[in-house]
TIGU-190056 format. One record per residue (C-alpha): residue in three letters; x, z, y. Coordinates in nm, 4 decimals, decimal comma. Example, Ala and Ser with C-alpha at 12.3 -4.5 7.8 and 13.67 -1.06 7.14 Angstrom:
2
rest ALA; x 1,2300; z 0,7800; y -0,4500
rest SER; x 1,3670; z 0,7140; y -0,1060
// end
This chain:
290
rest MET; x -6,2528; z 0,9517; y 26,1466
rest THR; x -6,2014; z 1,3202; y 26,0649
rest ILE; x -5,8536; z 1,4240; y 26,1713
rest LYS; x -5,7112; z 1,7614; y 26,0773
rest ASN; x -5,5150; z 1,9205; y 26,3642
rest GLU; x -5,6393; z 1,6396; y 26,5891
rest PRO; x -5,5103; z 1,7829; y 26,9208
rest LYS; x -5,1621; z 1,8317; y 26,7748
rest LEU; x -5,1675; z 1,4883; y 26,6161
rest ARG; x -5,2581; z 1,3274; y 26,9494
rest GLU; x -4,9775; z 1,5157; y 27,1210
rest LEU; x -4,7275; z 1,4036; y 26,8566
rest LEU; x -4,8517; z 1,0452; y 26,8849
rest GLN; x -4,7590; z 1,0497; y 27,2535
rest ILE; x -4,4207; z 1,2004; y 27,1735
rest SER; x -4,3471; z 0,9453; y 26,9007
rest ARG; x -4,4537; z 0,6548; y 27,1244
rest ALA; x -4,2248; z 0,7706; y 27,4053
rest LEU; x -3,9414; z 0,8311; y 27,1599
rest ALA; x -3,9752; z 0,4820; y 27,0117
rest GLU; x -3,9635; z 0,3138; y 27,3520
rest LYS; x -3,6771; z 0,5295; y 27,4801
rest THR; x -3,4676; z 0,4588; y 27,1693
rest ALA; x -3,5325; z 0,0838; y 27,1836
rest LEU; x -3,4379; z 0,0642; y 27,5529
rest ALA; x -3,1373; z 0,2982; y 27,5386
rest GLU; x -2,8659; z 0,0305; y 27,5351
rest LEU; x -3,0435; z -0,2335; y 27,7451
rest SER; x -2,9860; z -0,3085; y 28,1127
rest PRO; x -3,2969; z -0,2424; y 28,3240
rest GLY; x -3,4337; z -0,5664; y 28,4613
rest SER; x -3,2870; z -0,7785; y 28,1808
rest ALA; x -3,5223; z -1,0129; y 27,9955
rest LEU; x -3,4998; z -0,8155; y 27,6716
rest HIS; x -3,5561; z -0,4845; y 27,8508
rest ASP; x -3,8645; z -0,6286; y 28,0208
rest ALA; x -3,9967; z -0,7698; y 27,6921
rest ILE; x -3,9662; z -0,4365; y 27,5112
rest ARG; x -4,1366; z -0,2526; y 27,7960
rest TYR; x -4,4069; z -0,5198; y 27,7982
rest GLN; x -4,4717; z -0,4604; y 27,4278
rest TYR; x -4,5033; z -0,0848; y 27,4682
rest ARG; x -4,7298; z -0,1041; y 27,7733
rest THR; x -5,0210; z -0,1976; y 27,5469
rest PRO; x -5,0126; z 0,0179; y 27,2334
rest GLY; x -5,2426; z -0,0763; y 26,9484
rest SER; x -5,4437; z 0,1604; y 26,7325
rest GLU; x -5,1232; z 0,3333; y 26,6164
rest ALA; x -5,2942; z 0,3806; y 26,2803
rest ARG; x -4,9657; z 0,3755; y 26,0875
rest ALA; x -4,8067; z 0,6339; y 26,3150
rest ALA; x -5,1143; z 0,8567; y 26,2829
rest LEU; x -5,1053; z 0,8292; y 25,9025
rest CYS; x -4,7370; z 0,9202; y 25,9036
rest LEU; x -4,7877; z 1,2181; y 26,1335
rest SER; x -5,0838; z 1,3475; y 25,9348
rest ALA; x -4,8915; z 1,3196; y 25,6075
rest SER; x -4,5825; z 1,4820; y 25,7593
rest LEU; x -4,7779; z 1,7805; y 25,8907
rest ALA; x -4,9597; z 1,8244; y 25,5595
rest LEU; x -4,6267; z 1,8283; y 25,3761
rest GLY; x -4,4805; z 2,0901; y 25,6088
rest LEU; x -4,2265; z 1,8776; y 25,7959
rest THR; x -4,1154; z 1,9824; y 26,1435
rest ASP; x -4,2816; z 1,8286; y 26,4476
rest GLU; x -3,9569; z 1,6554; y 26,5422
rest SER; x -3,9100; z 1,4979; y 26,2000
rest ALA; x -4,2751; z 1,3931; y 26,1917
rest ALA; x -4,2494; z 1,2279; y 26,5346
rest ARG; x -3,9311; z 1,0413; y 26,4381
rest LEU; x -4,0775; z 0,9091; y 26,1135
rest ALA; x -4,3972; z 0,8022; y 26,2896
rest ALA; x -4,1974; z 0,6310; y 26,5630
rest SER; x -3,9949; z 0,4418; y 26,3032
rest VAL; x -4,3039; z 0,3106; y 26,1229
rest GLU; x -4,4802; z 0,2064; y 26,4430
rest THR; x -4,1609; z 0,0419; y 26,5719
rest LEU; x -4,1423; z -0,1650; y 26,2546
rest HIS; x -4,5065; z -0,2604; y 26,2984
rest ASN; x -4,4393; z -0,3784; y 26,6536
rest ALA; x -4,1450; z -0,5860; y 26,5306
rest SER; x -4,3668; z -0,7487; y 26,2678
rest LEU; x -4,6312; z -0,8360; y 26,5278
rest ILE; x -4,3814; z -1,0053; y 26,7588
rest GLN; x -4,2398; z -1,2095; y 26,4732
rest ASP; x -4,5808; z -1,2930; y 26,3280
rest ASP; x -4,7094; z -1,4203; y 26,6636
rest LEU; x -4,3998; z -1,6360; y 26,7075
rest GLN; x -4,4212; z -1,7899; y 26,3609
rest ASP; x -4,7967; z -1,8466; y 26,3803
rest ARG; x -4,7792; z -1,9553; y 26,7458
rest ASP; x -5,0556; z -1,7096; y 26,8345
rest ALA; x -5,0669; z -1,6927; y 27,2143
rest LEU; x -5,2450; z -1,3572; y 27,2496
rest ARG; x -5,1797; z -1,0069; y 27,1225
rest ARG; x -5,3807; z -0,6972; y 27,2151
rest GLY; x -5,5674; z -0,8902; y 27,4807
rest LYS; x -5,2631; z -1,0223; y 27,6653
rest THR; x -5,0043; z -1,2981; y 27,6319
rest ALA; x -4,7829; z -1,2618; y 27,3241
rest ILE; x -4,4149; z -1,1904; y 27,3852
rest TRP; x -4,2927; z -1,5303; y 27,2638
rest LYS; x -4,5345; z -1,7008; y 27,5023
rest GLN; x -4,4533; z -1,4690; y 27,7939
rest PHE; x -4,0741; z -1,4494; y 27,7562
rest GLY; x -3,9887; z -1,7389; y 27,5242
rest PRO; x -3,9129; z -1,7672; y 27,1503
rest ASP; x -3,5475; z -1,6609; y 27,1842
rest ILE; x -3,6358; z -1,3316; y 27,3513
rest ALA; x -3,9048; z -1,2741; y 27,0892
rest ILE; x -3,6445; z -1,3109; y 26,8124
rest ASN; x -3,4080; z -1,0720; y 26,9905
rest ALA; x -3,6875; z -0,8214; y 27,0465
rest THR; x -3,7784; z -0,8328; y 26,6770
rest ASP; x -3,4170; z -0,7720; y 26,5733
rest LEU; x -3,3766; z -0,4856; y 26,8183
rest LEU; x -3,6964; z -0,3106; y 26,7058
rest ILE; x -3,5998; z -0,3353; y 26,3388
rest ALA; x -3,2616; z -0,1790; y 26,4172
rest THR; x -3,4374; z 0,0881; y 26,6253
rest ALA; x -3,6721; z 0,1683; y 26,3366
rest PHE; x -3,3764; z 0,2350; y 26,1067
rest GLU; x -3,2133; z 0,4597; y 26,3673
rest LEU; x -3,5316; z 0,6601; y 26,4120
rest ALA; x -3,5855; z 0,7055; y 26,0384
rest ALA; x -3,2255; z 0,8094; y 25,9727
rest SER; x -3,2345; z 1,0583; y 26,2615
rest ALA; x -3,5249; z 1,2470; y 26,1027
rest SER; x -3,2848; z 1,4104; y 25,8557
rest SER; x -2,9144; z 1,3534; y 25,8034
rest GLY; x -2,9357; z 1,4820; y 25,4465
rest SER; x -3,2089; z 1,2344; y 25,3506
rest ALA; x -3,0975; z 0,9445; y 25,5704
rest HIS; x -2,9946; z 0,7179; y 25,2829
rest ARG; x -3,3212; z 0,7641; y 25,0933
rest LEU; x -3,5254; z 0,7114; y 25,4099
rest VAL; x -3,3342; z 0,3956; y 25,5024
rest SER; x -3,3620; z 0,2598; y 25,1470
rest THR; x -3,7351; z 0,3215; y 25,1446
rest MET; x -3,7729; z 0,1429; y 25,4762
rest SER; x -3,5561; z -0,1483; y 25,3640
rest ARG; x -3,7776; z -0,1982; y 25,0597
rest ALA; x -4,0915; z -0,2031; y 25,2756
rest ILE; x -3,9378; z -0,4609; y 25,5095
rest ALA; x -3,8362; z -0,6841; y 25,2183
rest ARG; x -4,1867; z -0,6734; y 25,0724
rest THR; x -4,3469; z -0,7456; y 25,4101
rest LEU; x -4,1174; z -1,0408; y 25,4750
rest GLN; x -4,1830; z -1,1745; y 25,1267
rest GLY; x -4,5551; z -1,1680; y 25,1996
rest GLN; x -4,5045; z -1,3370; y 25,5350
rest THR; x -4,2913; z -1,6074; y 25,3699
rest LYS; x -4,5576; z -1,6727; y 25,1069
rest ASP; x -4,8180; z -1,6964; y 25,3829
rest LEU; x -4,6105; z -1,9494; y 25,5768
rest ASP; x -4,5332; z -2,1537; y 25,2643
rest ALA; x -4,8917; z -2,1616; y 25,1415
rest GLY; x -5,0381; z -2,3260; y 25,4513
rest ARG; x -5,3905; z -2,4416; y 25,3786
rest ASP; x -5,3598; z -2,4337; y 24,9983
rest LEU; x -5,4308; z -2,0646; y 24,9351
rest ASN; x -5,6905; z -1,9606; y 24,6804
rest VAL; x -5,8459; z -1,6152; y 24,6891
rest ASP; x -5,5989; z -1,4640; y 24,4379
rest GLN; x -5,3027; z -1,5938; y 24,6353
rest ALA; x -5,4520; z -1,4709; y 24,9615
rest ILE; x -5,4978; z -1,1242; y 24,8110
rest ALA; x -5,1344; z -1,1263; y 24,6947
rest VAL; x -5,0222; z -1,2232; y 25,0463
rest ALA; x -5,2330; z -0,9486; y 25,2067
rest LYS; x -5,0920; z -0,6961; y 24,9598
rest GLU; x -4,7361; z -0,7794; y 25,0590
rest LYS; x -4,7878; z -0,8452; y 25,4312
rest SER; x -5,0106; z -0,5507; y 25,5170
rest GLY; x -4,9648; z -0,2969; y 25,2382
rest PRO; x -4,5967; z -0,1970; y 25,2716
rest LEU; x -4,6139; z -0,0584; y 25,6252
rest PHE; x -4,9284; z 0,1416; y 25,5467
rest SER; x -4,7657; z 0,2865; y 25,2351
rest LEU; x -4,4421; z 0,3454; y 25,4284
rest SER; x -4,6384; z 0,5821; y 25,6520
rest LEU; x -4,6889; z 0,7980; y 25,3432
rest GLU; x -4,3619; z 0,7236; y 25,1638
rest LEU; x -4,1277; z 0,8450; y 25,4373
rest PRO; x -4,2876; z 1,1930; y 25,4600
rest LEU; x -4,2950; z 1,2124; y 25,0783
rest VAL; x -3,9232; z 1,1268; y 25,0624
rest LEU; x -3,8295; z 1,3797; y 25,3292
rest SER; x -4,0320; z 1,6536; y 25,1576
rest GLY; x -3,8844; z 1,5712; y 24,8155
rest HIS; x -4,2030; z 1,4419; y 24,6504
rest PHE; x -4,0392; z 1,1394; y 24,4893
rest TYR; x -4,2766; z 1,1368; y 24,1923
rest PHE; x -4,5653; z 1,0293; y 24,4159
rest LEU; x -4,3953; z 0,7319; y 24,5817
rest SER; x -4,5416; z 0,4726; y 24,3450
rest MET; x -4,8886; z 0,6205; y 24,3953
rest ALA; x -4,8449; z 0,5968; y 24,7722
rest ARG; x -4,7355; z 0,2333; y 24,7399
rest GLU; x -5,0407; z 0,1491; y 24,5306
rest ALA; x -5,2744; z 0,3224; y 24,7772
rest GLY; x -5,1126; z 0,1458; y 25,0731
rest ALA; x -5,1295; z -0,1911; y 24,8982
rest ALA; x -5,4985; z -0,1482; y 24,8142
rest PHE; x -5,5748; z -0,0411; y 25,1696
rest GLY; x -5,3836; z -0,3387; y 25,3116
rest ILE; x -5,5964; z -0,5766; y 25,1046
rest GLY; x -5,9250; z -0,4005; y 25,1763
rest TYR; x -5,8551; z -0,3789; y 25,5481
rest GLN; x -5,7583; z -0,7475; y 25,5609
rest ILE; x -6,0855; z -0,8489; y 25,3941
rest PHE; x -6,2801; z -0,6201; y 25,6291
rest ASP; x -6,1056; z -0,7737; y 25,9300
rest ASP; x -6,1521; z -1,1292; y 25,8010
rest MET; x -6,5246; z -1,0734; y 25,7543
rest HIS; x -6,5536; z -1,0204; y 26,1290
rest ASP; x -6,3397; z -1,3261; y 26,2040
rest CYS; x -6,5276; z -1,5708; y 25,9799
rest THR; x -6,6926; z -1,7725; y 26,2545
rest ARG; x -6,3785; z -1,8018; y 26,4651
rest ASP; x -6,1574; z -1,8865; y 26,1676
rest ARG; x -6,4022; z -2,1429; y 26,0323
rest GLU; x -6,4124; z -2,3160; y 26,3723
rest SER; x -6,0330; z -2,3055; y 26,4098
rest GLY; x -5,9732; z -2,4326; y 26,0587
rest ASN; x -5,7963; z -2,1146; y 25,9410
rest LEU; x -5,8464; z -2,1452; y 25,5669
rest SER; x -5,6520; z -1,8292; y 25,4782
rest ASN; x -5,9452; z -1,6054; y 25,5789
rest LEU; x -6,0083; z -1,3897; y 25,2712
rest ALA; x -6,3797; z -1,3524; y 25,3373
rest LEU; x -6,4225; z -1,7299; y 25,3466
rest LEU; x -6,2042; z -1,7834; y 25,0396
rest ALA; x -6,3944; z -1,5173; y 24,8448
rest GLY; x -6,7109; z -1,7236; y 24,8633
rest SER; x -6,5634; z -2,0719; y 24,8607
rest SER; x -6,7080; z -2,1466; y 24,5188
rest VAL; x -7,0697; z -2,0893; y 24,6235
rest ASP; x -7,2937; z -2,2760; y 24,8634
rest SER; x -7,4650; z -1,9886; y 25,0392
rest GLU; x -7,2849; z -1,8142; y 25,3251
rest LEU; x -7,4865; z -1,5015; y 25,2454
rest LEU; x -7,3516; z -1,4997; y 24,8906
rest SER; x -7,0051; z -1,5551; y 25,0347
rest MET; x -7,0340; z -1,2434; y 25,2455
rest GLU; x -7,1655; z -1,0373; y 24,9541
rest SER; x -6,8650; z -1,1464; y 24,7500
rest ALA; x -6,6290; z -1,0480; y 25,0313
rest GLU; x -6,8062; z -0,7127; y 25,0684
rest ASP; x -6,7646; z -0,6446; y 24,6971
rest LEU; x -6,3925; z -0,7169; y 24,7199
rest ALA; x -6,3511; z -0,4976; y 25,0276
rest HIS; x -6,5407; z -0,2133; y 24,8592
rest HIS; x -6,3254; z -0,2389; y 24,5478
rest TYR; x -5,9915; z -0,2188; y 24,7263
rest LEU; x -6,0952; z 0,0426; y 24,9831
rest GLN; x -6,2333; z 0,2678; y 24,7101
rest GLU; x -5,9128; z 0,2208; y 24,5118
rest ALA; x -5,7078; z 0,3134; y 24,8184
rest ALA; x -5,9219; z 0,6203; y 24,8895
rest SER; x -5,8859; z 0,7436; y 24,5322
rest GLY; x -5,5084; z 0,6987; y 24,5343
rest ALA; x -5,4693; z 0,8610; y 24,8758
rest ALA; x -5,6804; z 1,1604; y 24,7746
rest ALA; x -5,4532; z 1,2222; y 24,4729
rest LEU; x -5,1370; z 1,2604; y 24,6823
rest PRO; x -4,9901; z 1,6126; y 24,7142
rest ASP; x -5,0968; z 1,8736; y 24,9691
rest GLY; x -5,3668; z 1,6476; y 25,1124
rest CYS; x -5,1050; z 1,4246; y 25,2750
rest GLY; x -5,3197; z 1,1151; y 25,2110
rest ALA; x -5,6342; z 1,2663; y 25,3633
rest LEU; x -5,6263; z 1,0553; y 25,6786
rest LEU; x -5,5947; z 0,7330; y 25,4779
rest ALA; x -5,8834; z 0,8426; y 25,2557
rest ASP; x -6,0878; z 0,9179; y 25,5695
rest LYS; x -6,0121; z 0,5729; y 25,7087
rest CYS; x -6,1280; z 0,4129; y 25,3837
rest THR; x -6,4516; z 0,6119; y 25,3977
rest GLU; x -6,5037; z 0,5049; y 25,7591
rest LEU; x -6,4629; z 0,1372; y 25,6740
rest LEU; x -6,6836; z 0,1638; y 25,3660
rest SER; x -6,9590; z 0,3244; y 25,5739
rest GLU; x -6,9327; z 0,0452; y 25,8297
rest LEU; x -6,9598; z -0,2155; y 25,5542
rest ASP; x -7,2713; z -0,0449; y 25,4231
rest ARG; x -7,4293; z -0,0321; y 25,7716
rest GLU; x -7,3615; z -0,3994; y 25,8294
rest ALA; x -7,5043; z -0,4925; y 25,4914
rest ALA; x -7,8256; z -0,2941; y 25,5504
// end
């Protein structure tokens, strides 16, 4: 991935990560179960893709380093909250190569950790600018509502999803936090006109990324009986597995190209990192298909 100002972005990623953890732990007693669970979560950071998108957009739009770090920390904190809750509801025992929080500390601590991280995310977003706090919080609240709606649909659907329903779930579960990474910097810089475009780009990327990820999980999901895998659903009406994969590749290409186009149209190049990520995934799809 081509990252403009990469050294600065990496430095701000470290700052935002430390800020997120410090804020979440601020009112907890060291050695308490909840304190240990939060530290446990932050000991193994993920790709931090959402934080990087937020930082890149913030810098492109001329926000201060401090505001950029706080917005990025808020988005990544929300993402961590969603992972803890998702693992608990799906009873997934592993996350990032180690035992999931609900399995390690128990379901009750997992619920408390989720609640705390959501509250922390709001604090971090509001602290980025007192003058824009209400707009930032409202934007975040909308993203949370959409994500939870997608998660609820996923839980309700069980094994009865068709490909259109699975795409709708992916759009609502994955898209809002990617678009939030662009929306918060746009709000703070006053570019309200582009919010809907950012939401559409984030939604398309969420779907395309989910299909891309599911294509690599086909064998595991088929063996485990996970029938919500988008790559498997995309080809469920044909007999050939090869045709199934081509259908999934076409869907992934469509949504990733849509996301790249939308991201590239955002002001001041603030969607450049998302467009780069789309290009990276599209190139990988093409290599695998060759």
